[in-house]
N, C-alpha and C positions, 0 to 999 in steps of 0.2 A: 923239089919244092922248098925243102929246108934251106938249102944253100941260097936260093934266090930270095927267100924271105929274110934270112939273116943279112944278106947284102942290102936289101931295102931298109932294114931296121938300123944298121950300123954303118956300113961302108959307104953307102951313097952319100950320106951327110958327113962322113968322116967323124963319127962320134963314138965314144966308148960306152955311153949309157943312154937309155931312152926311158922316159916316164912310161909307166904301165899303161895309162890311158892312151898315150900316143902310140905305143906298140900295138895295142888292140886295134886302133883305128887303121894303122898301116897294114897290119896283117889281115884285117877284114877286107880291105880293098884288094890286097894281093890275092886272097882266096877267091874273091868275087871274079877277078879276071881269069884265074886258073880254072874256075868251075864253070866257065862259059863254053859251050852251051849246055853241057851236062855235068852235074856235080860229081867230082872225083874225091875231093877232100871233104869229108863229112863232119869232122869235129869243129866245134866253135873255136874261135881264135884263142880264148882264154885257156881252153883245154890243150891246144898245141903249145902255148907258152908254158903251162904247168908241166907238160910232158918233157919239153926241152930242158927244163930246169931240174928235173927229178934226178935222184941218185944214179939211176941207170944211164942217163944221157949226159947230163951236165954240159950241154952245149951253151947254155946261158946261165947266169946267176940272177937271183932276185934278192931284193932287200927292202926292208920297210923304210919309209922315209917319214920323218917326224917334222912337223911344222909348228913353230911357236905361234901363239896367238890366242 
């Protein structure tokens, strides 16, 4: 699941970064497909992203973005 999700988030569009809201949307859709017809992956998308960025995993990194205005 992780490899296919990361592929969808980054490799498919050949991008190095993804906005957090976009990542949530993509991962929500991916989990929806994987959880048909019976839920297997029970965490919310934001929980998976948080886990993947934690000190134990470090599969992705997160950063705050600041907008002027």
